[in-house]
Every structure is written in C-alpha cells, then in structure tokens.
ROGULUM-728560 format. One record per residue: residue number from 0; x, y, z of N, C-alpha, C in turn. Coordinates in steps of 0.05 Angstrom, whole numbers, plus 32768, in hexadecimal, padded with zeros to 4 digits. Last residue first. Example, Ala and Ser with C-alpha at 12.3 -4.5 7.8 and 13.67 -1.06 7.14 Angstrom:
! ROGULUM-728560
   i n.c1 n.c2 n.c3 ca.c1 ca.c2 ca.c3 c.c1 c.c2 c.c3
   1 8101 7FD3 808E  8111  7FEB  808F 8102 8001 809D
   0 8108 7F8E 809C  80F6  7FA6  809C 8108 7FBE 809C
//
This chain:
! ROGULUM-728560
   i n.c1 n.c2 n.c3 ca.c1 ca.c2 ca.c3 c.c1 c.c2 c.c3
 112 7FC9 7ED5 7E43  7FD9  7EC4  7E55 7FF3 7ED2 7E5C
 111 7F8D 7EFC 7E44  7FA7  7EF6  7E39 7FB8 7EE6 7E4D
 110 7F4B 7EFF 7E34  7F5E  7EF7  7E49 7F78 7EEF 7E3C
 109 7F18 7F2B 7E28  7F2F  7F1E  7E1C 7F44 7F18 7E31
 108 7ED4 7F34 7E22  7EEA  7F2F  7E35 7F00 7F20 7E26
 107 7EA2 7F5F 7E0C  7EB8  7F4E  7E05 7ECD 7F4C 7E1B
 106 7E5E 7F5C 7E19  7E77  7F6A  7E1F 7E8E 7F56 7E1B
 105 7E1D 7F64 7DF8  7E33  7F56  7E06 7E4B 7F67 7E0B
 104 7DF0 7F78 7DE2  7E07  7F75  7DD1 7E1F 7F67 7DDF
 103 7DB7 7F50 7DF8  7DC5  7F69  7DF4 7DDE 7F64 7DE3
 102 7D80 7F29 7DE3  7D9D  7F2B  7DEA 7DA7 7F47 7DE5
 101 7D41 7F29 7E03  7D51  7F30  7DEB 7D6E 7F33 7DF3
 100 7D33 7EF0 7E2D  7D34  7F0C  7E28 7D45 7F12 7E0E
  99 7D37 7EBB 7E39  7D1F  7EC4  7E2C 7D1F 7EE1 7E24
  98 7D5C 7E9B 7E55  7D63  7EA7  7E3C 7D4B 7EB0 7E2C
  97 7D54 7E8B 7E88  7D47  7E7B  7E73 7D4B 7E86 7E57
  96 7D6C 7EB3 7EA4  7D77  7E98  7EA6 7D6C 7E86 7E91
  95 7D72 7EED 7E7B  7D64  7EDE  7E8F 7D6F 7EC1 7E8F
  94 7DB6 7F02 7E6F  7D9A  7EFD  7E67 7D8C 7EF1 7E7E
  93 7DF4 7F1C 7E57  7DE2  7F15  7E6D 7DC6 7F11 7E61
  92 7E32 7F07 7E3A  7E17  7F11  7E38 7E08 7F0B 7E52
  91 7E73 7F0E 7E21  7E62  7F07  7E38 7E47 7F16 7E36
  90 7E9C 7EF3 7DF2  7E89  7F09  7DF7 7E76 7EFF 7E0C
  89 7EDC 7EDA 7E0B  7EC2  7ED7  7DFE 7EB3 7EF2 7E00
  88 7F0B 7EB5 7E2E  7F07  7ECA  7E1A 7EED 7EC6 7E0A
  87 7F15 7E8A 7E4C  7EFE  7E9A  7E54 7EF9 7EB1 7E41
  86 7F45 7E76 7E3B  7F2D  7E69  7E31 7F13 7E76 7E3A
  85 7F6A 7E92 7E5A  7F66  7E9A  7E3E 7F4D 7E8D 7E32
  84 7F49 7E9E 7E9A  7F5B  7E8F  7E89 7F57 7E97 7E6C
  83 7F45 7EC6 7ED6  7F3B  7EBC  7EBC 7F51 7EAF 7EAC
  82 7F45 7ED1 7F10  7F58  7EBE  7F03 7F4D 7EB4 7EE8
  81 7F01 7EE2 7F13  7F1B  7EE1  7F20 7F2C 7ECB 7F12
  80 7ECC 7F08 7F04  7EDE  7EF5  7EF7 7EF9 7EF7 7F04
  79 7E8C 7F12 7F16  7EA7  7F16  7F1F 7EB8 7F00 7F14
  78 7E57 7F2E 7EF9  7E67  7F16  7EF7 7E84 7F1D 7EFF
  77 7E18 7F48 7F0E  7E35  7F4A  7F0B 7E41 7F2E 7F07
  76 7DDC 7F6B 7EFE  7DEA  7F53  7F07 7E07 7F57 7F00
  75 7DAD 7F9D 7F13  7DC6  7F96  7F06 7DD0 7F7B 7F10
  74 7D8A 7FC1 7F2C  7D81  7FB0  7F15 7D99 7FA6 7F05
  73 7D99 7FDA 7F59  7DA4  7FE5  7F40 7D9B 7FD6 7F27
  72 7D7F 7FBD 7F7F  7D7B  7FDA  7F7F 7D85 7FE6 7F65
  71 7D93 7F8A 7F78  7D77  7F90  7F71 7D71 7FAD 7F70
  70 7DCA 7F71 7F60  7DC2  7F88  7F70 7DA7 7F90 7F67
  69 7DEB 7F32 7F61  7DD7  7F44  7F56 7DD2 7F5A 7F6A
  68 7E20 7F07 7F49  7E11  7F14  7F5E 7DFD 7F27 7F51
  67 7E4C 7ED1 7F3E  7E37  7EE2  7F34 7E28 7EEE 7F4C
  66 7E91 7EC0 7F31  7E79  7EC1  7F43 7E65 7ED5 7F37
  65 7EC7 7E96 7F1D  7EB3  7EAA  7F17 7E9D 7EA9 7F2C
  64 7EE5 7E6E 7F36  7EF3  7E85  7F2B 7EDF 7E9C 7F26
  63 7EC5 7E45 7F46  7EDD  7E4B  7F56 7EEC 7E63 7F4D
  62 7EB4 7E34 7F04  7EAF  7E31  7F20 7EC8 7E36 7F30
  61 7EB9 7E33 7ECE  7EC1  7E4C  7EDC 7EBD 7E4B 7EFA
  60 7EA7 7E02 7EBD  7EBF  7E0D  7EB1 7ECA 7E26 7EBF
  59 7E76 7DF9 7ED6  7E8D  7DEC  7EE0 7EA7 7DF8 7ED6
  58 7E4F 7E34 7EE2  7E59  7E1F  7ED0 7E73 7E13 7EDA
  57 7E28 7E3D 7F1C  7E40  7E45  7F0D 7E48 7E2E 7EFB
  56 7DF1 7E5B 7F3A  7DFB  7E43  7F2D 7E12 7E4C 7F1A
  55 7DD5 7E74 7F78  7DE5  7E77  7F5F 7DEC 7E5B 7F54
  54 7DA2 7E97 7F98  7DAE  7E7D  7F93 7DBD 7E7F 7F79
  53 7D86 7EC6 7F9F  7DA4  7EC7  7FA0 7DB1 7EAB 7F9F
  52 7D52 7EC4 7F93  7D59  7EBF  7FAF 7D77 7EBE 7FB3
  51 7D52 7ECA 7F5D  7D4A  7EE1  7F6D 7D4F 7EDD 7F8A
  50 7D8F 7EA9 7F48  7D72  7EAB  7F4B 7D6B 7EC3 7F5C
  49 7DC0 7EAC 7F18  7DB9  7EB3  7F33 7D9B 7EB6 7F34
  48 7DF3 7E8A 7EF2  7DD8  7E95  7EF6 7DD4 7E9B 7F13
  47 7E27 7E85 7EC0  7E1E  7E86  7EDC 7E02 7E92 7EDD
  46 7E2F 7E71 7E8B  7E45  7E77  7E9D 7E3C 7E76 7EBA
  45 7E1D 7E4E 7E4F  7E16  7E58  7E6A 7E2F 7E5C 7E7B
  44 7E30 7E63 7E0D  7E2E  7E4F  7E23 7E28 7E5D 7E3D
  43 7E2A 7E65 7DC7  7E27  7E73  7DE0 7E24 7E5E 7DF6
  42 7E5A 7E41 7DA0  7E3F  7E48  7DA8 7E3F 7E56 7DC2
  41 7E93 7E5E 7D7C  7E86  7E4B  7D8E 7E6A 7E54 7D95
  40 7EAE 7E85 7D61  7EAA  7E6B  7D54 7E9C 7E56 7D65
  39 7EC4 7EA4 7D9B  7EC4  7EA4  7D7E 7EC1 7E88 7D73
  38 7E97 7E97 7DD2  7EB2  7E9B  7DC7 7EB0 7E99 7DA9
  37 7E67 7EB2 7DF9  7E6B  7EA6  7DDF 7E87 7EAC 7DD5
  36 7E43 7EA9 7E36  7E59  7EB3  7E27 7E5B 7EA5 7E0C
  35 7E16 7EC2 7E69  7E1D  7EAF  7E54 7E36 7EBA 7E46
  34 7DF7 7ECA 7EA7  7E0C  7ED2  7E95 7E11 7EBB 7E82
  33 7DB5 7ED7 7EBF  7DCC  7EC6  7EB9 7DDF 7ED4 7EA7
  32 7D7E 7ED9 7EEF  7D8F  7EE5  7EDA 7DA8 7ED4 7ED6
  31 7D3B 7ED3 7EFE  7D55  7EC7  7F01 7D65 7ED0 7EE9
  30 7D0F 7F09 7F0E  7D1D  7EF8  7EFA 7D37 7EEC 7F05
  29 7CF9 7F2C 7F30  7CE9  7F14  7F2A 7CF8 7F00 7F18
  28 7D17 7F5A 7F32  7D15  7F49  7F4A 7D07 7F2F 7F46
  27 7D0E 7F72 7F00  7D28  7F65  7F07 7D25 7F51 7F1E
  26 7CE7 7F78 7ED3  7CE1  7F74  7EEF 7CF8 7F64 7EFB
  25 7D04 7FA6 7EA5  7D01  7F8A  7EAE 7CFA 7F8A 7ECC
  24 7D18 7FD5 7E92  7CFF  7FCB  7E87 7CF8 7FAF 7E90
  23 7D5D 7FC3 7E94  7D48  7FD7  7E96 7D2F 7FCC 7E88
  22 7D9A 7FAE 7EB3  7D81  7FA8  7EA5 7D6D 7FC0 7EA8
  21 7DDF 7FA9 7EAC  7DC9  7FB9  7EB6 7DB0 7FB2 7EA5
  20 7E11 7F82 7EBE  7DFB  7F82  7EAB 7DE4 7F91 7EB7
  19 7E58 7F81 7EC2  7E3E  7F8A  7ECC 7E2A 7F87 7EB6
  18 7E93 7F5E 7ED5  7E80  7F65  7EC1 7E66 7F6E 7ECF
  17 7ED2 7F65 7EED  7EB6  7F63  7EF5 7EA5 7F6E 7EDF
  16 7F0F 7F41 7EF1  7EFE  7F53  7EE1 7EE2 7F50 7EEC
  15 7F54 7F32 7EFE  7F37  7F31  7F04 7F28 7F46 7EF4
  14 7F8C 7F06 7EF0  7F80  7F20  7EF7 7F63 7F1C 7EFF
  13 7F9B 7ED6 7EDD  7FA2  7EDC  7EF9 7F96 7EF7 7F02
  12 7FA6 7EED 7E9C  7FA2  7ED6  7EAD 7FAB 7EDD 7ECA
  11 7F91 7F31 7E91  7FA5  7F1B  7E91 7F9C 7F04 7EA3
  10 7F60 7F4F 7E67  7F6A  7F48  7E82 7F7E 7F31 7E7F
   9 7F3C 7F7E 7E45  7F53  7F6D  7E44 7F5D 7F68 7E61
   8 7EF4 7F7F 7E4D  7F0D  7F8A  7E46 7F23 7F75 7E44
   7 7EB4 7F90 7E6B  7EC7  7F7F  7E5E 7EE1 7F8E 7E57
   6 7E8E 7FB2 7E7F  7EA4  7FAA  7E91 7EB8 7F98 7E84
   5 7E49 7FA0 7E71  7E60  7FB1  7E6F 7E76 7FA6 7E81
   4 7E08 7F97 7E53  7E20  7F8C  7E60 7E38 7F9F 7E5C
   3 7DC8 7FA5 7E59  7DE1  7FB3  7E51 7DF8 7FA7 7E61
   2 7D8B 7F97 7E41  7DA0  7F8B  7E51 7DBA 7F97 7E47
   1 7D48 7FAD 7E42  7D63  7FB1  7E39 7D77 7FA4 7E4C
   0 7D06 7FA5 7E2D  7D1A  7F9C  7E40 7D36 7FA1 7E33
//
C-alpha cells in the first residue's frame, strides 16, 4: 500500500489550498480515510476523516475552514483548506482512519500571516 500526499506549499492567511492523497494497492472503497498533521515539536493529530459512505468528521480546530472529500474513481482523498491560520502549519499526512497503514512522507503546509 502506498499513500502519496501532495499539494502542500506556502499559503497566506485568508487564502486556500487543496491537498491530495493518492492511494495505491488499497481496496479504497472499503476504507475510511483520514488526514492527520504534525507540527514541529508536536505529536501527530487528527484533522478530518471520511467514511466510505461519505460521512465526514472534522477536528474542532479546523471546523468551518477545512473539508474532506474522496474520489473513488481516482482512489484519492482531498483536504480543502480555506482561510488557513499560522497554527495550521504542519506536515499533513493521510492514512486509514484507524491509522493502520504505513505512513507516507506527507506534504508540508506553511501558513504565513
């Protein structure tokens, strides 16, 4: 199983960014998927998840600003980041919602004020 996150970069507060995570070697339609993030010196934390029925759960810290979606045809999940804040700066990773898959390298998001 491979998880390839992409789309990170430098974004200003008030801007937007969309992250993608392409999966391969995974029965994508059977898995609930999620985004996590890890800021420097901090533990990895949950950001958002989406079930195979498209039910979503969003962390309180990003609720109303971030959304998660999935494309079953492309075996890809997305994280739409609207109005990011400097405290959203982190490396963003995707994984199964239960974090049972091998972690990919993530994608770095840097938010400037």
